[in-house]
C-alpha positions as CSV (number, residue, x, y, z in Angstrom):
1,M,-141.3,-2.0,98.3
2,N,-142.1,0.0,95.2
3,I,-138.3,0.8,94.7
4,A,-137.6,-3.0,94.4
5,K,-140.2,-3.8,91.9
6,N,-138.9,-0.8,89.9
7,M,-135.4,-2.0,89.9
8,E,-136.6,-5.5,89.0
9,A,-138.3,-3.9,86.0
10,I,-135.2,-2.0,85.0
11,F,-133.2,-5.1,85.4
12,V,-135.3,-7.1,83.3
13,T,-135.8,-4.5,80.6
14,A,-131.9,-3.9,80.4
15,A,-131.4,-7.7,80.1
16,V,-133.7,-8.0,77.3
17,L,-132.3,-5.1,75.4
18,L,-129.0,-6.5,75.8
19,G,-129.8,-9.9,74.4
20,V,-131.7,-8.2,71.5
21,S,-128.7,-6.0,70.5
22,A,-126.2,-8.9,70.8
23,Y,-128.4,-10.8,68.5
24,A,-128.9,-8.0,66.0
25,S,-125.1,-7.3,65.9
26,A,-124.3,-10.9,65.2
27,A,-126.8,-10.9,62.5
28,A,-125.3,-7.8,61.0
29,E,-122.0,-9.1,61.2
30,A,-123.0,-12.2,59.2
31,T,-124.8,-10.4,56.6
32,V,-121.8,-8.3,56.0
33,A,-119.4,-11.3,55.8
34,L,-121.7,-13.0,53.2
35,Q,-122.3,-10.0,51.0
36,P,-119.2,-10.4,48.7
37,A,-119.9,-14.1,48.2
38,I,-123.6,-13.4,47.1
39,Q,-122.5,-10.7,44.7
40,V,-120.2,-13.1,43.2
41,A,-122.6,-15.9,42.8
42,A,-125.3,-13.6,41.6
43,A,-123.0,-12.3,38.8
44,H,-122.6,-15.8,37.4
45,A,-126.3,-17.1,38.1
46,P,-128.7,-17.2,35.0
47,M,-131.7,-15.1,35.0
48,Q,-134.5,-16.6,37.0
49,V,-137.8,-16.7,35.2
50,V,-141.2,-17.0,36.8
51,V,-144.1,-18.5,34.9
52,I,-147.7,-18.3,36.1
53,K,-150.1,-20.4,34.4
54,A,-153.7,-19.9,35.4
55,K,-157.0,-19.1,33.9
56,R,-159.0,-16.0,34.5
57,L,-162.0,-16.1,36.4
58,T,-165.3,-15.4,34.9
59,A,-167.7,-12.8,36.4
60,V,-169.8,-15.6,37.9
61,E,-166.8,-17.2,39.6
62,K,-165.7,-13.7,40.9
63,A,-169.1,-13.2,42.2
64,S,-169.3,-16.5,44.2
65,L,-165.9,-15.8,46.0
66,S,-167.1,-12.7,47.6
């Protein structure tokens, strides 16, 4: 009975590892295929600027947060 349980666990583990490796290799191939297109698009894109508008907290506001 123990042998059957162990074989079932080995089979399930192998099936999970096979599925994960297939998914990972498909994602890696898709990334490699898209890289030249991303590099060309990035070369022609304008620089992105992030502007953060916020006021600084006073000491009283900081103390009330904690």
